[in-house]
C-alpha atoms as a printed R data frame, in Angstrom:
    type eleno elety resid chain resno       x       y        z
1   ATOM     1    CA   MET     A     1 -89.022 -62.757 -160.153
2   ATOM     2    CA   PRO     A     2 -89.445 -63.410 -164.018
3   ATOM     3    CA   ALA     A     3 -91.892 -65.933 -165.173
4   ATOM     4    CA   GLY     A     4 -90.723 -69.399 -165.211
5   ATOM     5    CA   VAL     A     5 -89.274 -69.679 -161.955
6   ATOM     6    CA   THR     A     6 -91.163 -68.091 -159.122
7   ATOM     7    CA   ARG     A     7 -90.138 -67.983 -155.350
8   ATOM     8    CA   GLU     A     8 -93.188 -70.462 -154.335
9   ATOM     9    CA   ALA     A     9 -92.026 -72.829 -156.754
10  ATOM    10    CA   VAL     A    10 -88.585 -72.736 -155.071
11  ATOM    11    CA   ALA     A    11 -89.963 -72.707 -151.585
12  ATOM    12    CA   ARG     A    12 -91.980 -75.824 -152.471
13  ATOM    13    CA   THR     A    13 -88.833 -77.469 -153.840
14  ATOM    14    CA   ALA     A    14 -87.074 -76.869 -150.604
15  ATOM    15    CA   ARG     A    15 -89.527 -78.324 -148.650
16  ATOM    16    CA   ASN     A    16 -89.547 -81.786 -150.258
17  ATOM    17    CA   TYR     A    17 -85.888 -81.824 -149.969
18  ATOM    18    CA   ASP     A    18 -84.241 -84.384 -147.531
19  ATOM    19    CA   THR     A    19 -82.457 -82.128 -145.166
20  ATOM    20    CA   ASP     A    20 -80.489 -84.770 -143.853
21  ATOM    21    CA   ALA     A    21 -78.732 -84.611 -147.211
22  ATOM    22    CA   LEU     A    22 -78.230 -81.587 -148.437
23  ATOM    23    CA   THR     A    23 -75.423 -80.631 -150.693
24  ATOM    24    CA   LEU     A    24 -73.890 -76.768 -150.960
25  ATOM    25    CA   ALA     A    25 -73.321 -76.662 -155.392
26  ATOM    26    CA   VAL     A    26 -71.446 -73.759 -156.730
27  ATOM    27    CA   ILE     A    27 -70.001 -72.884 -160.008
28  ATOM    28    CA   ALA     A    28 -66.226 -74.194 -159.756
29  ATOM    29    CA   SER     A    29 -64.273 -70.430 -160.177
30  ATOM    30    CA   HIS     A    30 -63.874 -67.405 -158.500
31  ATOM    31    CA   SER     A    31 -64.561 -68.343 -154.629
32  ATOM    32    CA   ALA     A    32 -65.932 -72.054 -155.158
33  ATOM    33    CA   ILE     A    33 -63.064 -73.533 -152.909
34  ATOM    34    CA   ASP     A    34 -64.231 -71.065 -149.873
35  ATOM    35    CA   VAL     A    35 -68.031 -72.665 -150.300
36  ATOM    36    CA   CYS     A    36 -66.885 -75.849 -150.586
37  ATOM    37    CA   ASP     A    37 -64.771 -75.806 -147.596
38  ATOM    38    CA   GLY     A    38 -67.256 -74.107 -145.601
39  ATOM    39    CA   ALA     A    39 -69.134 -77.075 -146.413
40  ATOM    40    CA   ALA     A    40 -67.126 -79.493 -145.012
41  ATOM    41    CA   ASP     A    41 -66.539 -77.396 -141.877
42  ATOM    42    CA   GLU     A    42 -70.401 -77.960 -141.251
43  ATOM    43    CA   GLY     A    43 -70.748 -81.689 -142.364
44  ATOM    44    CA   LEU     A    44 -72.672 -80.671 -145.544
45  ATOM    45    CA   ARG     A    45 -71.517 -82.436 -149.007
46  ATOM    46    CA   SER     A    46 -70.507 -80.257 -151.245
47  ATOM    47    CA   LEU     A    47 -70.329 -80.207 -155.351
48  ATOM    48    CA   ALA     A    48 -68.211 -78.068 -157.976
49  ATOM    49    CA   VAL     A    49 -69.816 -77.733 -161.199
50  ATOM    50    CA   CYS     A    50 -66.908 -77.574 -163.517
51  ATOM    51    CA   GLN     A    51 -65.769 -76.664 -167.397
52  ATOM    52    CA   ARG     A    52 -63.716 -79.367 -169.266
53  ATOM    53    CA   GLY     A    53 -60.176 -77.997 -169.087
54  ATOM    54    CA   ARG     A    54 -60.124 -76.377 -165.551
55  ATOM    55    CA   GLU     A    55 -61.203 -79.294 -163.202
56  ATOM    56    CA   THR     A    56 -58.289 -80.790 -161.978
57  ATOM    57    CA   PRO     A    57 -58.124 -78.297 -158.948
58  ATOM    58    CA   TYR     A    58 -61.318 -79.504 -157.766
59  ATOM    59    CA   THR     A    59 -61.596 -83.590 -159.482
60  ATOM    60    CA   ARG     A    60 -57.966 -84.131 -158.015
61  ATOM    61    CA   PHE     A    61 -55.782 -81.765 -155.699
62  ATOM    62    CA   LEU     A    62 -58.697 -80.653 -153.801
63  ATOM    63    CA   ALA     A    63 -60.997 -83.755 -153.680
64  ATOM    64    CA   THR     A    64 -62.048 -85.479 -150.642
65  ATOM    65    CA   GLU     A    65 -60.541 -88.488 -149.198
66  ATOM    66    CA   ARG     A    66 -62.463 -90.585 -146.534
67  ATOM    67    CA   ASP     A    67 -61.542 -93.223 -144.452
68  ATOM    68    CA   ALA     A    68 -63.715 -97.041 -144.292
69  ATOM    69    CA   ARG     A    69 -65.881 -95.318 -141.941
70  ATOM    70    CA   GLY     A    70 -66.750 -92.637 -144.325
71  ATOM    71    CA   ARG     A    71 -64.706 -89.973 -142.072
72  ATOM    72    CA   ARG     A    72 -62.737 -86.897 -143.808
73  ATOM    73    CA   LEU     A    73 -58.875 -87.539 -144.057
74  ATOM    74    CA   ARG     A    74 -57.896 -84.826 -146.572
75  ATOM    75    CA   GLY     A    75 -59.920 -82.229 -148.898
76  ATOM    76    CA   CYS     A    76 -63.251 -80.447 -149.099
77  ATOM    77    CA   VAL     A    77 -64.882 -81.174 -152.689
78  ATOM    78    CA   ASP     A    78 -67.263 -83.888 -152.024
79  ATOM    79    CA   ASP     A    79 -68.574 -84.144 -155.646
80  ATOM    80    CA   THR     A    80 -67.753 -82.567 -159.205
81  ATOM    81    CA   LEU     A    81 -69.510 -82.187 -162.293
82  ATOM    82    CA   VAL     A    82 -67.876 -81.935 -165.284
83  ATOM    83    CA   LEU     A    83 -69.295 -79.914 -168.063
84  ATOM    84    CA   GLU     A    84 -68.409 -78.776 -171.718
85  ATOM    85    CA   LYS     A    85 -69.185 -75.173 -170.602
86  ATOM    86    CA   PHE     A    86 -70.216 -73.524 -167.473
87  ATOM    87    CA   ALA     A    87 -73.919 -72.569 -169.107
88  ATOM    88    CA   ASP     A    88 -74.506 -75.891 -169.318
89  ATOM    89    CA   VAL     A    89 -75.743 -75.916 -165.862
90  ATOM    90    CA   LEU     A    90 -79.016 -74.753 -166.912
91  ATOM    91    CA   SER     A    91 -79.715 -77.258 -168.939
92  ATOM    92    CA   ALA     A    92 -82.540 -79.966 -167.923
93  ATOM    93    CA   LYS     A    93 -80.395 -82.479 -167.530
94  ATOM    94    CA   VAL     A    94 -77.924 -81.041 -165.187
95  ATOM    95    CA   GLN     A    95 -80.817 -79.389 -163.485
96  ATOM    96    CA   LYS     A    96 -82.277 -82.538 -162.535
97  ATOM    97    CA   ARG     A    97 -79.465 -84.121 -161.098
98  ATOM    98    CA   LEU     A    98 -78.920 -81.263 -158.714
99  ATOM    99    CA   LEU     A    99 -81.943 -81.347 -157.826
100 ATOM   100    CA   ALA     A   100 -81.898 -85.342 -157.072
101 ATOM   101    CA   GLN     A   101 -78.716 -84.465 -154.747
102 ATOM   102    CA   ASN     A   102 -80.867 -81.906 -152.828
103 ATOM   103    CA   ALA     A   103 -78.438 -79.316 -153.857
104 ATOM   104    CA   VAL     A   104 -78.292 -75.302 -152.646
105 ATOM   105    CA   PHE     A   105 -76.772 -73.826 -155.336
106 ATOM   106    CA   VAL     A   106 -74.189 -70.877 -153.669
107 ATOM   107    CA   PRO     A   107 -74.142 -68.291 -156.760
108 ATOM   108    CA   ASN     A   108 -70.901 -66.420 -157.266
109 ATOM   109    CA   ARG     A   109 -69.659 -63.915 -160.097
110 ATOM   110    CA   SER     A   110 -68.967 -66.408 -162.357
111 ATOM   111    CA   LEU     A   111 -72.477 -68.200 -162.077
112 ATOM   112    CA   THR     A   112 -74.034 -64.821 -163.892
113 ATOM   113    CA   SER     A   113 -70.879 -64.245 -165.974
114 ATOM   114    CA   TYR     A   114 -70.930 -67.616 -167.892
115 ATOM   115    CA   CYS     A   115 -74.982 -67.855 -167.446
116 ATOM   116    CA   SER     A   116 -76.601 -64.901 -168.172
117 ATOM   117    CA   VAL     A   117 -78.662 -63.080 -165.730
118 ATOM   118    CA   GLN     A   118 -81.639 -63.301 -167.450
119 ATOM   119    CA   ALA     A   119 -81.593 -67.438 -167.615
120 ATOM   120    CA   VAL     A   120 -80.910 -67.646 -164.181
121 ATOM   121    CA   GLU     A   121 -83.849 -65.786 -163.144
122 ATOM   122    CA   ARG     A   122 -86.126 -67.378 -165.326
123 ATOM   123    CA   ASP     A   123 -84.684 -71.021 -166.409
124 ATOM   124    CA   PHE     A   124 -82.691 -71.869 -163.097
125 ATOM   125    CA   SER     A   125 -85.185 -74.024 -160.802
126 ATOM   126    CA   VAL     A   126 -82.557 -74.944 -158.268
127 ATOM   127    CA   PRO     A   127 -82.757 -73.371 -154.831
128 ATOM   128    CA   LEU     A   128 -80.629 -70.482 -154.559
129 ATOM   129    CA   PHE     A   129 -79.051 -69.163 -151.589
130 ATOM   130    CA   GLY     A   130 -79.562 -65.311 -151.123
131 ATOM   131    CA   ASN     A   131 -81.731 -63.360 -153.628
132 ATOM   132    CA   ARG     A   132 -81.334 -63.954 -157.337
133 ATOM   133    CA   ALA     A   133 -83.261 -60.640 -157.745
134 ATOM   134    CA   MET     A   134 -80.229 -58.548 -156.854
135 ATOM   135    CA   LEU     A   135 -77.873 -60.621 -159.002
136 ATOM   136    CA   ARG     A   136 -78.507 -58.132 -161.399
137 ATOM   137    CA   VAL     A   137 -77.978 -54.932 -159.912
138 ATOM   138    CA   GLU     A   138 -73.880 -55.817 -160.950
139 ATOM   139    CA   ASP     A   139 -74.716 -55.175 -164.442
140 ATOM   140    CA   ARG     A   140 -72.932 -51.654 -164.397
141 ATOM   141    CA   GLY     A   141 -74.918 -49.399 -166.617
142 ATOM   142    CA   GLU     A   142 -78.104 -50.898 -166.560
143 ATOM   143    CA   GLU     A   143 -81.094 -48.849 -165.333
144 ATOM   144    CA   ASP     A   144 -81.336 -50.607 -161.749
145 ATOM   145    CA   ASP     A   145 -77.581 -51.000 -161.367
146 ATOM   146    CA   TYR     A   146 -75.790 -51.217 -158.213
147 ATOM   147    CA   TYR     A   147 -75.290 -47.401 -158.222
148 ATOM   148    CA   ALA     A   148 -78.735 -46.737 -158.384
149 ATOM   149    CA   LEU     A   149 -79.211 -49.171 -155.274
150 ATOM   150    CA   LEU     A   150 -76.436 -46.683 -153.431
151 ATOM   151    CA   GLU     A   151 -78.169 -44.012 -154.401
152 ATOM   152    CA   LYS     A   152 -81.569 -44.514 -153.359
153 ATOM   153    CA   ALA     A   153 -80.071 -46.095 -149.560
154 ATOM   154    CA   GLY     A   154 -78.149 -42.545 -149.396
155 ATOM   155    CA   LEU     A   155 -74.548 -44.196 -149.508
156 ATOM   156    CA   PRO     A   156 -71.625 -42.625 -150.704
157 ATOM   157    CA   PHE     A   157 -70.177 -43.462 -154.055
158 ATOM   158    CA   PRO     A   158 -67.498 -41.555 -156.896
159 ATOM   159    CA   GLU     A   159 -68.802 -38.431 -158.564
160 ATOM   160    CA   PRO     A   160 -69.681 -39.591 -161.999
161 ATOM   161    CA   VAL     A   161 -68.396 -37.078 -164.925
162 ATOM   162    CA   ALA     A   162 -70.826 -36.971 -167.726
163 ATOM   163    CA   SER     A   163 -68.613 -37.017 -170.771
164 ATOM   164    CA   PRO     A   164 -65.010 -37.408 -171.703
165 ATOM   165    CA   GLU     A   165 -64.765 -33.579 -172.301
166 ATOM   166    CA   ASP     A   166 -65.966 -32.906 -168.846
167 ATOM   167    CA   ILE     A   167 -62.708 -34.613 -167.319
168 ATOM   168    CA   ASP     A   168 -60.741 -31.878 -165.248
169 ATOM   169    CA   ARG     A   169 -59.442 -34.295 -162.781
170 ATOM   170    CA   LEU     A   170 -58.092 -37.411 -161.996
171 ATOM   171    CA   VAL     A   171 -60.754 -40.169 -163.264
172 ATOM   172    CA   ILE     A   172 -61.370 -43.861 -163.397
173 ATOM   173    CA   VAL     A   173 -63.307 -45.223 -166.710
174 ATOM   174    CA   LYS     A   174 -65.252 -48.627 -166.027
175 ATOM   175    CA   LEU     A   175 -65.216 -50.706 -168.737
176 ATOM   176    CA   HIS     A   176 -65.238 -54.926 -169.626
177 ATOM   177    CA   HIS     A   177 -62.389 -56.252 -171.149
178 ATOM   178    CA   ALA     A   178 -62.561 -57.076 -174.995
179 ATOM   179    CA   GLU     A   179 -60.803 -60.804 -174.312
180 ATOM   180    CA   LYS     A   180 -61.000 -61.378 -170.551
181 ATOM   181    CA   LYS     A   181 -64.648 -62.254 -169.792
182 ATOM   182    CA   LEU     A   182 -64.683 -61.502 -166.304
183 ATOM   183    CA   GLU     A   183 -62.031 -58.963 -166.369
184 ATOM   184    CA   ARG     A   184 -62.107 -55.102 -166.652
185 ATOM   185    CA   GLY     A   185 -60.415 -52.829 -168.983
186 ATOM   186    CA   PHE     A   186 -60.582 -49.987 -166.414
187 ATOM   187    CA   PHE     A   187 -57.629 -47.196 -167.188
188 ATOM   188    CA   THR     A   188 -57.031 -43.480 -165.657
189 ATOM   189    CA   ALA     A   189 -57.001 -40.131 -166.875
190 ATOM   190    CA   ALA     A   190 -56.435 -36.719 -165.791
191 ATOM   191    CA   SER     A   191 -57.931 -34.840 -168.500
192 ATOM   192    CA   HIS     A   192 -59.642 -35.287 -171.776
193 ATOM   193    CA   GLU     A   193 -56.183 -35.559 -174.190
194 ATOM   194    CA   GLU     A   194 -55.348 -38.118 -171.853
195 ATOM   195    CA   TYR     A   195 -58.573 -40.185 -172.040
196 ATOM   196    CA   LYS     A   196 -58.208 -40.114 -175.717
197 ATOM   197    CA   ARG     A   197 -54.401 -41.082 -175.766
198 ATOM   198    CA   LYS     A   198 -55.116 -43.992 -173.907
199 ATOM   199    CA   SER     A   199 -58.253 -45.120 -175.187
200 ATOM   200    CA   LYS     A   200 -56.673 -44.893 -178.541
201 ATOM   201    CA   ALA     A   201 -53.579 -47.392 -177.364
202 ATOM   202    CA   LEU     A   202 -56.113 -49.499 -175.390
203 ATOM   203    CA   LEU     A   203 -58.495 -50.081 -178.592
204 ATOM   204    CA   SER     A   204 -55.364 -50.737 -180.794
205 ATOM   205    CA   GLN     A   205 -53.847 -53.559 -178.474
206 ATOM   206    CA   GLY     A   206 -57.088 -55.101 -178.183
207 ATOM   207    CA   VAL     A   207 -57.682 -54.606 -174.391
208 ATOM   208    CA   ILE     A   208 -60.943 -52.559 -175.191
209 ATOM   209    CA   THR     A   209 -63.725 -52.472 -177.676
210 ATOM   210    CA   LYS     A   210 -65.619 -49.181 -179.209
211 ATOM   211    CA   GLU     A   211 -68.806 -50.248 -178.252
212 ATOM   212    CA   ALA     A   212 -67.589 -51.030 -174.827
213 ATOM   213    CA   LEU     A   213 -65.822 -47.367 -174.464
214 ATOM   214    CA   ALA     A   214 -69.241 -45.730 -175.319
215 ATOM   215    CA   LYS     A   215 -71.138 -47.441 -172.507
216 ATOM   216    CA   ALA     A   216 -68.240 -46.825 -170.264
217 ATOM   217    CA   ARG     A   217 -68.755 -45.294 -166.840
218 ATOM   218    CA   ILE     A   218 -66.411 -42.350 -165.751
219 ATOM   219    CA   GLU     A   219 -66.102 -41.351 -162.456
220 ATOM   220    CA   ARG     A   220 -63.797 -39.566 -159.790
221 ATOM   221    CA   TYR     A   221 -60.754 -41.635 -158.742
222 ATOM   222    CA   ILE     A   222 -60.785 -41.764 -154.761
223 ATOM   223    CA   VAL     A   223 -57.076 -41.678 -154.128
224 ATOM   224    CA   GLY     A   224 -56.687 -44.042 -150.871
225 ATOM   225    CA   PRO     A   225 -56.681 -47.699 -150.015
226 ATOM   226    CA   VAL     A   226 -59.047 -50.250 -151.345
227 ATOM   227    CA   PHE     A   227 -61.171 -52.304 -148.899
228 ATOM   228    CA   ASN     A   228 -63.589 -55.213 -149.764
229 ATOM   229    CA   LEU     A   229 -66.112 -55.226 -146.578
230 ATOM   230    CA   ASP     A   230 -66.944 -59.121 -146.546
231 ATOM   231    CA   PHE     A   231 -70.435 -58.759 -144.670
232 ATOM   232    CA   PHE     A   232 -73.412 -61.268 -144.031
233 ATOM   233    CA   ARG     A   233 -77.298 -60.845 -143.316
234 ATOM   234    CA   SER     A   234 -79.291 -63.336 -141.504
235 ATOM   235    CA   PRO     A   235 -82.873 -63.822 -142.177
236 ATOM   236    CA   LEU     A   236 -82.904 -66.429 -139.406
237 ATOM   237    CA   ALA     A   237 -81.682 -63.610 -136.902
238 ATOM   238    CA   ALA     A   238 -84.411 -61.313 -138.141
239 ATOM   239    CA   HIS     A   239 -87.098 -60.212 -134.984
240 ATOM   240    CA   THR     A   240 -84.929 -62.098 -132.964
241 ATOM   241    CA   ASP     A   241 -82.320 -60.602 -130.397
242 ATOM   242    CA   ARG     A   242 -79.484 -61.747 -132.490
243 ATOM   243    CA   GLU     A   243 -78.047 -58.818 -134.531
244 ATOM   244    CA   PRO     A   244 -78.704 -59.965 -138.523
245 ATOM   245    CA   ILE     A   245 -75.638 -57.989 -139.932
246 ATOM   246    CA   GLU     A   246 -72.588 -59.610 -139.338
247 ATOM   247    CA   LEU     A   247 -68.957 -58.151 -140.869
248 ATOM   248    CA   LEU     A   248 -67.106 -61.804 -141.346
249 ATOM   249    CA   GLY     A   249 -63.657 -59.914 -143.199
250 ATOM   250    CA   ILE     A   250 -62.258 -57.513 -145.200
251 ATOM   251    CA   ASP     A   251 -60.074 -58.045 -148.474
252 ATOM   252    CA   TRP     A   252 -58.309 -56.293 -150.889
253 ATOM   253    CA   ARG     A   253 -56.838 -57.095 -154.513
254 ATOM   254    CA   PHE     A   254 -53.830 -58.131 -156.699
255 ATOM   255    CA   GLU     A   255 -53.961 -56.449 -159.837
256 ATOM   256    CA   SER     A   256 -51.958 -57.201 -163.066
257 ATOM   257    CA   SER     A   257 -50.477 -55.496 -164.310
258 ATOM   258    CA   LEU     A   258 -51.029 -52.667 -162.258
259 ATOM   259    CA   ASP     A   259 -49.151 -54.372 -159.271
260 ATOM   260    CA   GLY     A   260 -45.957 -54.924 -161.176
261 ATOM   261    CA   HIS     A   261 -46.016 -51.213 -162.431
262 ATOM   262    CA   VAL     A   262 -46.135 -49.886 -158.758
263 ATOM   263    CA   ARG     A   263 -43.029 -52.134 -157.705
264 ATOM   264    CA   LEU     A   264 -40.975 -50.720 -160.509
265 ATOM   265    CA   PRO     A   265 -38.608 -47.548 -159.317
266 ATOM   266    CA   ALA     A   266 -39.526 -44.397 -160.921
267 ATOM   267    CA   PRO     A   267 -37.343 -44.297 -163.412
268 ATOM   268    CA   GLN     A   268 -38.109 -47.578 -165.036
269 ATOM   269    CA   GLN     A   269 -42.158 -46.707 -164.790
270 ATOM   270    CA   MET     A   270 -40.922 -43.616 -166.975
271 ATOM   271    CA   GLY     A   271 -39.315 -45.919 -169.757
272 ATOM   272    CA   LEU     A   272 -42.616 -47.470 -170.177
273 ATOM   273    CA   VAL     A   273 -43.867 -44.441 -172.039
274 ATOM   274    CA   GLY     A   274 -44.987 -44.907 -175.480
275 ATOM   275    CA   THR     A   275 -44.499 -48.869 -175.062
276 ATOM   276    CA   PRO     A   276 -47.456 -51.044 -175.255
277 ATOM   277    CA   GLN     A   277 -46.701 -51.429 -171.202
278 ATOM   278    CA   GLU     A   278 -46.994 -48.133 -170.584
279 ATOM   279    CA   ILE     A   279 -51.057 -48.426 -169.295
280 ATOM   280    CA   PRO     A   280 -51.599 -50.927 -166.701
281 ATOM   281    CA   GLU     A   281 -54.345 -53.105 -166.878
282 ATOM   282    CA   MET     A   282 -56.338 -54.002 -163.511
283 ATOM   283    CA   THR     A   283 -56.960 -57.869 -163.908
284 ATOM   284    CA   VAL     A   284 -57.174 -59.122 -160.441
285 ATOM   285    CA   VAL     A   285 -55.219 -61.902 -160.339
286 ATOM   286    CA   GLY     A   286 -55.370 -62.571 -156.265
287 ATOM   287    CA   HIS     A   287 -56.644 -61.289 -152.843
288 ATOM   288    CA   ASN     A   288 -55.153 -60.423 -149.556
289 ATOM   289    CA   SER     A   289 -56.685 -60.006 -146.091
290 ATOM   290    CA   ALA     A   290 -56.824 -56.728 -144.157
291 ATOM   291    CA   THR     A   291 -58.412 -55.239 -141.098
292 ATOM   292    CA   LEU     A   292 -60.134 -51.706 -140.587
293 ATOM   293    CA   ARG     A   293 -59.093 -49.094 -138.029
294 ATOM   294    CA   GLU     A   294 -61.471 -49.638 -135.219
295 ATOM   295    CA   SER     A   295 -62.415 -45.899 -135.302
296 ATOM   296    CA   LEU     A   296 -63.951 -46.848 -138.853
297 ATOM   297    CA   LEU     A   297 -65.259 -49.602 -137.761
298 ATOM   298    CA   TYR     A   298 -68.972 -47.915 -137.097
299 ATOM   299    CA   LYS     A   299 -69.066 -46.216 -140.385
300 ATOM   300    CA   ALA     A   300 -68.396 -49.735 -142.335
301 ATOM   301    CA   PHE     A   301 -71.589 -50.915 -139.892
302 ATOM   302    CA   ASP     A   302 -73.628 -47.649 -140.678
303 ATOM   303    CA   MET     A   303 -73.069 -48.662 -145.013
304 ATOM   304    CA   ALA     A   304 -73.983 -52.081 -144.336
305 ATOM   305    CA   GLU     A   305 -77.501 -51.377 -142.527
306 ATOM   306    CA   LYS     A   306 -77.794 -48.887 -145.168
307 ATOM   307    CA   PHE     A   307 -77.412 -51.009 -147.859
308 ATOM   308    CA   VAL     A   308 -79.832 -53.840 -146.414
309 ATOM   309    CA   GLU     A   309 -82.252 -51.450 -145.622
310 ATOM   310    CA   ALA     A   310 -82.654 -50.362 -149.216
311 ATOM   311    CA   ALA     A   311 -82.409 -53.821 -150.504
312 ATOM   312    CA   ARG     A   312 -85.508 -55.093 -148.858
313 ATOM   313    CA   ARG     A   313 -87.391 -51.983 -150.232
314 ATOM   314    CA   HIS     A   314 -86.108 -52.558 -153.553
315 ATOM   315    CA   TYR     A   315 -85.819 -56.030 -153.835
316 ATOM   316    CA   ALA     A   316 -87.709 -57.807 -151.834
317 ATOM   317    CA   PRO     A   317 -87.369 -60.322 -150.000
318 ATOM   318    CA   GLY     A   318 -83.586 -58.297 -149.470
319 ATOM   319    CA   VAL     A   319 -80.464 -59.618 -148.619
320 ATOM   320    CA   ILE     A   320 -79.671 -62.918 -148.099
321 ATOM   321    CA   GLY     A   321 -76.759 -64.355 -146.755
322 ATOM   322    CA   PRO     A   322 -72.981 -62.559 -147.983
323 ATOM   323    CA   PHE     A   323 -72.656 -59.494 -149.966
324 ATOM   324    CA   CYS     A   324 -69.347 -57.063 -150.500
325 ATOM   325    CA   LEU     A   325 -69.394 -53.236 -150.044
326 ATOM   326    CA   GLN     A   326 -65.772 -52.575 -152.527
327 ATOM   327    CA   THR     A   327 -64.923 -49.315 -150.917
328 ATOM   328    CA   CYS     A   328 -62.124 -46.812 -151.420
329 ATOM   329    CA   VAL     A   329 -61.063 -44.447 -148.021
330 ATOM   330    CA   ASP     A   330 -59.582 -40.851 -148.765
331 ATOM   331    CA   LYS     A   331 -57.304 -38.509 -146.736
332 ATOM   332    CA   ASP     A   332 -60.021 -37.948 -144.630
333 ATOM   333    CA   MET     A   333 -61.379 -40.890 -143.905
334 ATOM   334    CA   ASN     A   334 -64.600 -40.939 -146.056
335 ATOM   335    CA   PHE     A   335 -65.738 -43.799 -147.547
336 ATOM   336    CA   TYR     A   336 -66.495 -44.349 -151.309
337 ATOM   337    CA   ILE     A   337 -68.277 -47.504 -152.548
338 ATOM   338    CA   TYR     A   338 -66.873 -48.437 -155.846
339 ATOM   339    CA   ASP     A   339 -68.768 -51.833 -156.706
340 ATOM   340    CA   VAL     A   340 -70.993 -54.016 -154.882
341 ATOM   341    CA   ALA     A   341 -71.760 -57.841 -154.961
342 ATOM   342    CA   PRO     A   342 -74.782 -59.156 -153.645
343 ATOM   343    CA   ARG     A   343 -73.372 -62.497 -153.257
344 ATOM   344    CA   VAL     A   344 -70.175 -63.831 -152.226
345 ATOM   345    CA   GLY     A   345 -67.634 -61.959 -152.854
346 ATOM   346    CA   GLY     A   346 -64.458 -62.767 -154.930
347 ATOM   347    CA   GLY     A   347 -61.684 -63.001 -152.112
348 ATOM   348    CA   THR     A   348 -63.378 -65.067 -149.522
349 ATOM   349    CA   ASN     A   349 -60.944 -67.399 -150.201
350 ATOM   350    CA   ILE     A   350 -58.556 -65.954 -148.093
351 ATOM   351    CA   HIS     A   351 -61.078 -66.831 -145.272
352 ATOM   352    CA   MET     A   352 -61.286 -70.633 -145.904
353 ATOM   353    CA   ASN     A   353 -60.407 -72.909 -143.066
354 ATOM   354    CA   VAL     A   354 -58.803 -70.123 -141.292
355 ATOM   355    CA   GLY     A   355 -61.826 -67.716 -141.151
356 ATOM   356    CA   HIS     A   356 -61.206 -64.074 -140.650
357 ATOM   357    CA   PRO     A   357 -60.490 -61.964 -137.600
358 ATOM   358    CA   TYR     A   358 -63.596 -60.359 -137.203
359 ATOM   359    CA   GLY     A   359 -65.942 -63.752 -138.363
360 ATOM   360    CA   ASN     A   360 -63.784 -65.163 -135.746
361 ATOM   361    CA   ALA     A   361 -64.064 -62.773 -133.131
362 ATOM   362    CA   LEU     A   362 -68.070 -62.667 -133.289
363 ATOM   363    CA   TRP     A   363 -68.444 -66.441 -133.485
364 ATOM   364    CA   ARG     A   364 -65.472 -67.580 -131.067
365 ATOM   365    CA   GLU     A   365 -64.401 -70.236 -133.596
366 ATOM   366    CA   PRO     A   366 -62.570 -69.985 -137.422
367 ATOM   367    CA   MET     A   367 -65.734 -68.733 -139.285
368 ATOM   368    CA   SER     A   368 -65.211 -67.838 -143.051
369 ATOM   369    CA   THR     A   369 -67.654 -66.766 -145.633
370 ATOM   370    CA   GLY     A   370 -68.255 -70.520 -146.774
371 ATOM   371    CA   ARG     A   371 -68.761 -71.928 -143.304
372 ATOM   372    CA   ARG     A   372 -70.995 -69.008 -142.309
373 ATOM   373    CA   ILE     A   373 -73.126 -69.944 -145.555
374 ATOM   374    CA   ALA     A   374 -72.999 -73.570 -144.817
375 ATOM   375    CA   ARG     A   375 -74.072 -73.079 -141.262
376 ATOM   376    CA   GLU     A   376 -76.934 -70.689 -142.203
377 ATOM   377    CA   VAL     A   377 -78.171 -73.564 -144.434
378 ATOM   378    CA   LYS     A   378 -77.665 -76.236 -141.678
379 ATOM   379    CA   MET     A   379 -79.619 -73.887 -139.305
380 ATOM   380    CA   ALA     A   380 -82.555 -73.159 -141.664
381 ATOM   381    CA   ALA     A   381 -82.711 -76.922 -142.474
382 ATOM   382    CA   GLU     A   382 -83.167 -77.622 -138.747
383 ATOM   383    CA   MET     A   383 -85.531 -75.204 -138.034
384 ATOM   384    CA   GLY     A   384 -87.643 -76.097 -141.104
385 ATOM   385    CA   ARG     A   385 -87.018 -72.323 -142.403
386 ATOM   386    CA   LEU     A   386 -84.907 -73.426 -145.740
387 ATOM   387    CA   LYS     A   387 -87.350 -71.642 -147.569
388 ATOM   388    CA   ASP     A   388 -86.346 -68.130 -145.725
389 ATOM   389    CA   VAL     A   389 -82.749 -68.368 -147.159
390 ATOM   390    CA   VAL     A   390 -83.389 -69.590 -150.957
391 ATOM   391    CA   THR     A   391 -85.052 -68.386 -153.589
């Protein structure tokens, strides 16, 4: 870990915490409600770090209400901290407050989107649930991104295409959206000519930039359904008889305007040709739940085991807590991993309160990703092993 924050320093902080008064803290975006709801299920306090202008779901509509004895009546967000911008969570003043509240911070994608990965690695002294050294693998295009890790693990991912001139089949072009910070300016093309036409249109519409296009990853488009596999790996179960890898749930995305396009009859789709709406955007606006054909489950667990082993070898101490392998399945029932989340996934809010079929089947009670995080933190505290689940 870069100089400034060491695992030893984080372990010392964790040892000094009042483990009877732990708080799960999270950036109030992405999958924060699941984290707060899970904390409530396990009797831990929650703290949502909000950005001004976006705080009302957490400060009002999902805020905890208690009776005179302190028993929860409604809601799941116990405390909020409203900042001018999310990046202010890195300030010394805010970190001091988090440490005073015995906070274990649960990283989601919003943490490393609104704060730089380098700053989280170097400057954020609050114990982070999970392996903060792995957060940077999400930065697609970096030398050690998740594609490099998947290759080291021997896991399947879509075949890359070296340059636009080499496009001879359907591909997807992966790059950041020019205006929507957390979103994608992805588009598909089946030829170099289609690539040029679509990229020109998206550039003129301000959806993408020339700089992002130059760095874009082009890869073969896998024709098939999407399954985001929400796993959990427990360090507390290592070297015991309990299986450390758990499949909690599976989700898939609603994407705008793509989903609006596919709901149109073919004549209306063709009527969009030549208009600004011709090329759909793939902005994630929601998620839904799914299950997997049981004869494919062994493949899912095999991928998870290979990923965990590769992470152990290359990113000590390896995977801690939730991780998501985002996959497509082709006509021959082969999986391809097109994205990786080395932390709580973006679709886990579908699990909250009711859990998810696989997590529920394993734990014999409603088990969401948020609740599983809270339970691991609580068990670690009870065992005197909090340092083993934070970095």
